[in-house]
C-alpha positions as CSV (number, residue, x, y, z in Angstrom):
1,X,-59.3,-54.7,-40.1
2,X,-62.9,-55.0,-39.5
3,X,-62.8,-55.2,-36.3
4,X,-59.9,-52.9,-36.0
5,X,-62.0,-50.2,-37.5
6,X,-64.9,-51.1,-35.2
7,X,-62.8,-50.5,-32.1
8,X,-61.3,-47.1,-33.6
9,X,-64.9,-45.8,-34.0
10,X,-65.7,-47.1,-30.4
11,X,-62.8,-45.2,-28.7
12,X,-63.6,-42.3,-30.9
13,X,-67.2,-42.0,-29.6
14,X,-65.9,-42.5,-26.0
15,X,-63.5,-39.6,-26.4
16,X,-66.2,-37.3,-27.6
17,X,-68.7,-38.4,-24.8
18,X,-66.1,-37.8,-22.5
19,X,-65.6,-34.0,-23.6
20,X,-62.9,-34.1,-26.0
21,X,-61.0,-31.2,-26.9
22,X,-62.9,-30.7,-30.2
23,X,-66.2,-30.5,-28.2
24,X,-67.2,-26.5,-28.8
25,X,-68.0,-24.8,-25.5
26,X,-69.0,-21.2,-26.8
27,X,-72.2,-21.4,-28.8
28,X,-72.7,-17.6,-29.8
29,X,-75.9,-18.2,-32.0
30,X,-76.8,-14.6,-30.9
31,X,-73.6,-13.6,-33.0
32,X,-72.5,-11.2,-29.9
33,X,-68.8,-12.3,-30.3
34,X,-66.1,-11.7,-33.5
35,X,-64.9,-15.1,-34.6
36,X,-61.2,-14.1,-32.5
37,X,-63.5,-13.6,-29.6
38,X,-65.1,-17.5,-29.9
39,X,-61.4,-18.6,-30.4
40,X,-60.0,-16.8,-27.4
41,X,-63.0,-17.8,-25.2
42,X,-63.1,-21.2,-26.2
43,X,-59.2,-22.0,-25.2
44,X,-59.8,-20.2,-21.9
45,X,-62.8,-22.3,-21.1
46,X,-61.2,-25.6,-22.5
47,X,-58.0,-24.5,-20.1
48,X,-59.8,-23.6,-16.9
49,X,-62.3,-26.2,-17.5
50,X,-59.6,-29.2,-17.7
51,X,-58.4,-28.3,-14.4
52,X,-62.0,-28.5,-12.6
53,X,-62.9,-31.3,-14.8
54,X,-65.8,-29.5,-15.8
55,X,-67.2,-28.2,-19.1
56,X,-67.7,-24.4,-18.7
57,X,-70.3,-23.3,-21.7
58,X,-71.6,-20.1,-23.2
59,X,-74.7,-20.2,-24.8
60,X,-76.4,-17.1,-26.7
61,X,-79.8,-16.9,-28.5
62,X,-82.1,-14.8,-30.3
63,X,-84.6,-17.1,-29.0
64,X,-87.1,-16.4,-32.1
65,X,-89.6,-19.3,-30.2
66,X,-89.6,-17.0,-26.9
67,X,-88.9,-19.6,-24.5
68,X,-88.2,-19.2,-21.1
69,X,-84.4,-18.5,-20.4
70,X,-84.5,-22.0,-18.0
71,X,-86.5,-24.2,-20.2
72,X,-83.7,-22.8,-23.1
73,X,-80.6,-23.9,-20.6
74,X,-82.5,-27.6,-19.8
75,X,-83.3,-28.5,-23.3
76,X,-79.6,-27.3,-24.5
77,X,-78.2,-29.7,-22.0
78,X,-80.5,-32.7,-22.7
79,X,-80.5,-32.5,-26.5
80,X,-76.7,-31.4,-26.8
81,X,-75.2,-33.5,-24.0
82,X,-72.4,-31.4,-22.7
83,X,-69.9,-32.8,-19.9
84,X,-66.3,-33.3,-19.5
85,X,-66.1,-36.8,-18.1
86,X,-69.3,-38.2,-20.3
87,X,-72.2,-37.3,-22.6
88,X,-74.5,-35.5,-19.6
89,X,-71.7,-35.0,-17.4
90,X,-70.0,-32.2,-15.5
91,X,-71.1,-28.8,-17.1
92,X,-71.7,-25.3,-16.0
93,X,-73.3,-23.4,-18.4
94,X,-74.1,-19.5,-19.0
95,X,-77.5,-18.7,-21.4
96,X,-78.3,-15.4,-22.3
97,X,-81.4,-14.7,-23.9
98,X,-81.4,-11.3,-26.0
99,X,-85.0,-11.6,-26.6
100,X,-86.1,-10.8,-23.3
101,X,-82.6,-10.0,-21.9
102,X,-82.3,-12.7,-19.2
103,X,-79.4,-14.6,-18.1
104,X,-79.5,-18.0,-16.5
105,X,-76.4,-20.0,-14.9
106,X,-76.7,-23.6,-14.0
107,X,-74.5,-26.2,-12.9
108,X,-74.7,-30.3,-13.5
109,X,-73.2,-32.8,-11.7
110,X,-69.8,-31.8,-10.1
111,X,-71.0,-28.3,-10.8
112,X,-74.2,-28.7,-9.0
113,X,-72.2,-29.4,-5.8
114,X,-69.4,-26.6,-6.0
115,X,-71.4,-24.1,-7.9
116,X,-74.7,-24.0,-5.7
117,X,-77.5,-21.3,-6.2
118,X,-75.6,-19.3,-3.8
119,X,-72.3,-19.2,-5.8
120,X,-74.0,-18.9,-9.1
121,X,-75.7,-15.7,-7.7
122,X,-72.7,-14.2,-6.8
123,X,-71.3,-14.7,-10.3
124,X,-74.5,-13.5,-12.1
125,X,-74.2,-10.0,-9.9
126,X,-70.3,-9.7,-10.8
127,X,-71.1,-10.0,-14.8
128,X,-74.6,-8.5,-15.1
129,X,-73.1,-4.5,-15.4
130,X,-71.0,-5.9,-17.7
131,X,-73.7,-7.3,-20.1
132,X,-75.8,-4.5,-19.4
133,X,-73.1,-2.3,-21.0
134,X,-72.6,-4.8,-23.8
135,X,-69.1,-5.7,-23.1
136,X,-70.3,-9.5,-23.8
137,X,-66.5,-11.0,-24.0
138,X,-65.6,-9.2,-20.6
139,X,-68.2,-10.6,-18.6
140,X,-67.8,-14.2,-20.2
141,X,-64.1,-14.2,-19.7
142,X,-65.4,-13.4,-15.7
143,X,-67.8,-15.9,-15.9
144,X,-65.1,-18.4,-16.7
145,X,-62.6,-17.4,-14.6
146,X,-65.0,-17.0,-11.6
147,X,-66.5,-20.3,-12.1
148,X,-63.3,-21.5,-12.0
149,X,-61.9,-20.0,-8.9
150,X,-65.3,-20.9,-7.1
151,X,-64.9,-24.7,-7.9
152,X,-61.4,-24.6,-5.9
153,X,-63.1,-24.4,-2.7
154,X,-65.1,-27.0,-0.6
155,X,-69.2,-26.5,-1.3
156,X,-70.7,-24.9,1.7
157,X,-67.6,-22.3,2.0
158,X,-67.8,-18.7,1.1
159,X,-65.4,-18.4,-1.4
160,X,-65.2,-14.6,-1.0
161,X,-64.3,-14.9,2.6
162,X,-61.5,-12.1,3.2
163,X,-59.4,-14.7,5.0
164,X,-58.7,-16.5,1.7
165,X,-57.7,-13.2,-0.2
166,X,-53.7,-13.9,-0.6
167,X,-53.3,-10.0,0.0
168,X,-55.2,-9.9,3.5
169,X,-53.1,-13.1,4.1
170,X,-49.8,-11.6,3.4
171,X,-50.7,-8.4,5.3
172,X,-52.0,-10.5,8.4
173,X,-48.2,-12.6,8.3
174,X,-46.6,-8.8,8.0
175,X,-48.5,-7.5,10.7
176,X,-47.5,-10.8,13.2
177,X,-44.2,-10.6,12.2
178,X,-44.0,-7.1,13.2
179,X,-45.7,-7.6,16.2
180,X,-43.2,-10.5,17.4
181,X,-40.3,-8.9,16.1
182,X,-41.5,-5.7,18.0
183,X,-42.3,-7.4,21.4
184,X,-38.8,-9.2,21.4
185,X,-37.1,-6.0,21.0
186,X,-39.0,-4.3,23.7
187,X,-37.9,-7.4,26.1
188,X,-34.0,-6.9,24.9
189,X,-33.9,-3.8,26.9
190,X,-34.7,-5.3,30.2
191,X,-37.9,-5.1,32.2
192,X,-38.9,-2.0,34.3
193,X,-39.9,-3.1,38.2
194,X,-40.9,0.4,39.3
195,X,-44.4,1.4,38.8
196,X,-46.9,4.2,40.3
197,X,-47.9,1.5,43.0
198,X,-44.2,1.7,44.2
199,X,-44.6,5.5,45.8
200,X,-48.3,5.2,46.3
201,X,-49.5,5.9,50.0
202,X,-52.4,3.9,49.8
203,X,-53.6,5.0,53.4
204,X,-53.8,8.6,52.3
205,X,-54.9,8.1,48.7
206,X,-58.5,8.3,47.4
207,X,-61.4,9.4,45.5
208,X,-62.1,13.1,46.5
209,X,-65.6,13.7,45.0
210,X,-67.7,12.6,41.7
211,X,-69.9,14.8,39.8
212,X,-71.9,13.9,36.3
213,X,-73.3,16.4,34.3
214,X,-76.1,16.0,31.4
215,X,-75.3,17.9,28.2
216,X,-77.4,16.8,25.3
217,X,-79.3,14.1,23.2
218,X,-78.6,14.1,19.5
219,X,-80.9,11.8,17.1
220,X,-79.5,11.1,13.4
221,X,-81.5,9.3,10.5
222,X,-79.9,7.5,7.7
223,X,-82.1,6.7,4.6
224,X,-81.3,3.3,3.5
225,X,-80.6,3.3,-0.4
226,X,-81.9,0.4,-2.2
227,X,-79.4,-1.0,-4.7
228,X,-80.1,-0.2,-8.3
229,X,-77.3,-2.3,-10.0
230,X,-77.5,-5.3,-12.2
231,X,-81.0,-6.3,-12.6
232,X,-84.1,-8.5,-10.9
233,X,-82.9,-11.9,-10.0
234,X,-84.3,-14.9,-8.4
235,X,-85.1,-18.6,-9.3
236,X,-82.7,-21.6,-8.6
237,X,-82.3,-24.8,-9.9
238,X,-84.2,-27.9,-10.8
239,X,-84.4,-30.8,-13.0
240,X,-84.7,-31.2,-16.7
241,X,-87.0,-32.8,-18.7
242,X,-84.1,-35.4,-19.1
243,X,-84.4,-36.0,-15.3
244,X,-80.7,-34.4,-14.8
245,X,-80.9,-32.2,-11.5
246,X,-78.7,-28.8,-11.7
247,X,-78.3,-25.7,-9.3
248,X,-79.4,-22.3,-10.9
249,X,-79.6,-18.6,-10.6
250,X,-81.5,-16.5,-12.9
251,X,-81.6,-12.7,-13.4
252,X,-82.1,-9.7,-16.0
253,X,-79.3,-7.4,-17.8
């Protein structure tokens, strides 16, 4: 019995380290969400994260110690050891610092490869207006959905390329089909063998004269507007104090 008990304890510890289903994924320490919001986002993050074998985490804090948002993220990962496959494993994390109004996205292990700095920048730019408006649940939902979608593309590929858009692919297929059918219908009526050259007398045909006339020169100026949406951004990945490498995207809201 003692041996069996020890075995069950070992198995339970292994399951917990490998991203057990009871591990929390939404850490709303700043109190931005209702209990229903946390439950819905947890279910969403767990479902989509399982498809990518990656923990999708949201961490909000009032940051009473005034720590930098990157350090908050790195310390969280080192101390709480999230990861779908193991402790300190595949994780993408969103940290919201409500004291300084900063946001940081980080990808660890598999997520570092599939959610590099550029892809995390895209996610952050997409959700920043929602955060600025206080639509936190919507922003976190979009973060989960977009992180899941981006991880479905190989690293180094632009996931927002229009060629990957389903509606564009459908439209292109319809256009190609219409052109093919039109060409077949055109050819079905027989080919026309008479052209303008049939009745042309090349010995007596020619250009009689040419004339160029200058009219005017017009110069226009266009003011380039600077983008004012979102907030400041920058930064990138790094390495935690515990030695875990990660991608990153930092900004304000």
